[in-house]
Backbone as CSV, one residue per row, in Angstrom:
resi,resn,N_x,N_y,N_z,CA_x,CA_y,CA_z,C_x,C_y,C_z
1,MET,-40.078,-3.047,-18.135,-39.348,-1.801,-18.022,-38.379,-1.918,-16.843
2,GLY,-37.172,-1.422,-17.021,-36.139,-1.525,-15.990,-36.289,-0.489,-14.901
3,PHE,-35.576,-0.710,-13.829,-35.590,0.184,-12.678,-34.332,1.032,-12.697
4,SER,-34.462,2.306,-12.385,-33.312,3.199,-12.353,-33.044,3.652,-10.927
5,PHE,-31.835,3.337,-10.430,-31.462,3.759,-9.087,-31.405,5.279,-8.969
6,GLU,-31.139,5.955,-10.090,-31.014,7.403,-10.071,-32.305,8.104,-9.663
7,LEU,-33.430,7.402,-9.745,-34.711,7.986,-9.360,-34.909,8.004,-7.845
8,LEU,-34.084,7.265,-7.117,-34.201,7.184,-5.661,-33.523,8.376,-4.993
9,PRO,-34.013,8.742,-3.807,-33.282,9.744,-3.019,-31.876,9.214,-2.710
10,LEU,-30.956,10.117,-2.486,-29.546,9.772,-2.296,-29.331,8.682,-1.250
11,GLU,-29.951,8.819,-0.086,-29.742,7.836,0.990,-30.213,6.447,0.566
12,GLU,-31.320,6.399,-0.163,-31.839,5.109,-0.616,-30.949,4.512,-1.704
13,ARG,-30.382,5.364,-2.554,-29.457,4.872,-3.578,-28.237,4.243,-2.928
14,VAL,-27.684,4.921,-1.929,-26.519,4.378,-1.227,-26.874,3.029,-0.612
15,GLN,-28.034,2.950,0.019,-28.466,1.696,0.635,-28.620,0.598,-0.419
16,GLN,-29.227,0.923,-1.543,-29.408,-0.059,-2.606,-28.067,-0.526,-3.168
17,TYR,-27.131,0.395,-3.372,-25.807,0.026,-3.866,-25.094,-0.887,-2.880
18,ARG,-25.216,-0.584,-1.581,-24.595,-1.447,-0.560,-25.232,-2.841,-0.572
19,GLU,-26.554,-2.890,-0.728,-27.237,-4.187,-0.775,-26.819,-4.980,-2.009
20,MET,-26.642,-4.296,-3.136,-26.175,-4.972,-4.343,-24.751,-5.490,-4.143
21,ALA,-23.916,-4.701,-3.496,-22.548,-5.137,-3.210,-22.562,-6.380,-2.325
22,ASP,-23.368,-6.355,-1.285,-23.449,-7.499,-0.373,-23.955,-8.754,-1.082
23,ALA,-25.020,-8.605,-1.869,-25.600,-9.754,-2.571,-24.608,-10.340,-3.576
24,THR,-23.906,-9.469,-4.281,-22.942,-9.926,-5.273,-21.757,-10.606,-4.596
25,PHE,-21.314,-10.065,-3.464,-20.226,-10.676,-2.702,-20.626,-12.066,-2.202
26,LEU,-21.847,-12.187,-1.663,-22.314,-13.489,-1.175,-22.410,-14.506,-2.301
27,LYS,-22.864,-14.053,-3.469,-22.928,-14.945,-4.632,-21.517,-15.414,-4.999
28,ALA,-20.551,-14.516,-4.975,-19.172,-14.873,-5.318,-18.634,-15.956,-4.382
29,GLN,-18.997,-15.876,-3.112,-18.497,-16.842,-2.138,-18.975,-18.257,-2.427
30,LYS,-20.081,-18.394,-3.139,-20.649,-19.712,-3.439,-20.138,-20.303,-4.746
31,LEU,-19.429,-19.515,-5.528,-18.982,-19.974,-6.840,-17.699,-20.785,-6.748
32,GLN,-17.604,-21.795,-7.592,-16.405,-22.633,-7.652,-15.450,-22.173,-8.754
33,ASP,-15.982,-21.628,-9.832,-15.172,-21.183,-10.968,-14.387,-19.935,-10.570
34,PRO,-13.050,-20.000,-10.523,-12.256,-18.861,-10.053,-12.429,-17.605,-10.903
35,GLU,-12.552,-17.758,-12.216,-12.711,-16.591,-13.086,-14.064,-15.920,-12.850
36,LEU,-15.103,-16.719,-12.755,-16.434,-16.168,-12.504,-16.505,-15.547,-11.113
37,LYS,-15.877,-16.194,-10.153,-15.835,-15.665,-8.789,-15.162,-14.295,-8.773
38,THR,-14.054,-14.163,-9.505,-13.352,-12.883,-9.587,-14.239,-11.810,-10.208
39,LYS,-14.975,-12.167,-11.228,-15.877,-11.203,-11.872,-16.949,-10.728,-10.897
40,TYR,-17.503,-11.646,-10.108,-18.513,-11.250,-9.124,-17.902,-10.379,-8.030
41,LEU,-16.696,-10.699,-7.615,-16.024,-9.869,-6.607,-15.748,-8.468,-7.157
42,ASP,-15.396,-8.394,-8.432,-15.194,-7.093,-9.068,-16.500,-6.297,-9.112
43,MET,-17.599,-6.985,-9.418,-18.902,-6.308,-9.410,-19.240,-5.795,-8.022
44,ALA,-18.987,-6.611,-7.010,-19.252,-6.194,-5.636,-18.423,-4.960,-5.285
45,ALA,-17.155,-4.956,-5.691,-16.289,-3.803,-5.432,-16.816,-2.560,-6.150
46,SER,-17.341,-2.744,-7.346,-17.888,-1.610,-8.100,-19.130,-1.035,-7.423
47,TRP,-20.028,-1.903,-6.959,-21.213,-1.423,-6.240,-20.793,-0.669,-4.978
48,HIS,-19.821,-1.221,-4.267,-19.323,-0.585,-3.048,-18.719,0.787,-3.371
49,ALA,-17.937,0.852,-4.451,-17.315,2.119,-4.845,-18.367,3.166,-5.209
50,LEU,-19.433,2.740,-5.881,-20.511,3.675,-6.207,-21.141,4.247,-4.935
51,ALA,-21.406,3.383,-3.977,-21.991,3.844,-2.711,-21.050,4.813,-2.008
52,GLN,-19.776,4.476,-1.985,-18.790,5.326,-1.318,-18.687,6.686,-2.006
53,GLN,-18.684,6.701,-3.323,-18.613,7.961,-4.056,-19.825,8.838,-3.753
54,LEU,-20.999,8.241,-3.686,-22.203,9.013,-3.352,-22.105,9.588,-1.948
55,GLU,-21.611,8.787,-1.016,-21.460,9.259,0.358,-20.451,10.399,0.452
56,GLU,-19.486,10.419,-0.450,-18.471,11.472,-0.448,-18.931,12.719,-1.202
57,GLY,-20.164,12.680,-1.706,-20.717,13.868,-2.350,-20.711,13.862,-3.859
58,ASN,-20.233,12.813,-4.479,-20.226,12.724,-5.928,-21.527,12.073,-6.381
59,THR,-22.471,12.862,-6.860,-23.767,12.331,-7.262,-23.891,12.157,-8.769
60,ASP,-22.835,12.440,-9.515,-22.874,12.306,-10.962,-22.281,10.958,-11.361
61,PRO,-23.118,10.010,-11.822,-22.605,8.677,-12.145,-21.601,8.676,-13.288
62,GLU,-21.557,9.736,-14.082,-20.606,9.808,-15.184,-19.177,10.021,-14.698
63,VAL,-19.014,10.538,-13.480,-17.671,10.814,-12.987,-17.287,9.941,-11.801
64,VAL,-18.067,8.923,-11.514,-17.738,8.004,-10.436,-16.530,7.192,-10.851
65,VAL,-15.542,7.153,-9.987,-14.327,6.394,-10.259,-14.459,5.036,-9.600
66,VAL,-14.492,3.988,-10.423,-14.603,2.623,-9.925,-13.239,1.978,-10.067
67,PRO,-12.737,1.356,-8.992,-11.409,0.741,-9.063,-11.361,-0.332,-10.144
68,ALA,-10.308,-0.320,-10.933,-10.143,-1.317,-11.992,-9.415,-2.527,-11.440
69,HIS,-10.004,-3.679,-11.656,-9.391,-4.944,-11.256,-9.275,-5.794,-12.513
70,PRO,-8.059,-6.065,-12.974,-7.925,-6.869,-14.188,-8.520,-8.250,-14.008
71,VAL,-9.310,-8.647,-14.974,-9.933,-9.955,-14.961,-9.573,-10.648,-16.265
72,ALA,-9.071,-11.854,-16.180,-8.695,-12.587,-17.385,-9.874,-12.702,-18.326
73,GLY,-9.655,-12.364,-19.589,-10.711,-12.464,-20.578,-11.685,-11.329,-20.561
74,ASN,-11.401,-10.274,-19.805,-12.359,-9.183,-19.674,-11.728,-7.839,-20.006
75,GLY,-10.512,-7.838,-20.524,-9.820,-6.601,-20.826,-9.994,-6.203,-22.271
76,PRO,-9.303,-5.141,-22.702,-9.455,-4.659,-24.060,-8.959,-5.657,-25.110
77,ASP,-8.071,-6.580,-24.726,-7.555,-7.558,-25.670,-8.328,-8.876,-25.608
78,ALA,-9.478,-8.876,-24.959,-10.238,-10.111,-24.741,-10.823,-10.665,-26.034
79,ASN,-11.084,-9.831,-27.015,-11.717,-10.319,-28.249,-10.720,-10.701,-29.269
């Protein structure tokens, strides 16, 4: 069974999102494949944006605005 961050108190969710951002960023730094590295950096930015949105008072994950970073092979025309 999976874990849901939404079950955590707000402060713990922010902390978990920041930790996910940090871990994903560190993983990206170790990658050699530029496309995969970009995808991990985008994930890190998304985790960071989620934490920032929560800190700004937006607790509804449906309306969290995550910055879009175009990634080759990952857009609507990728298929």
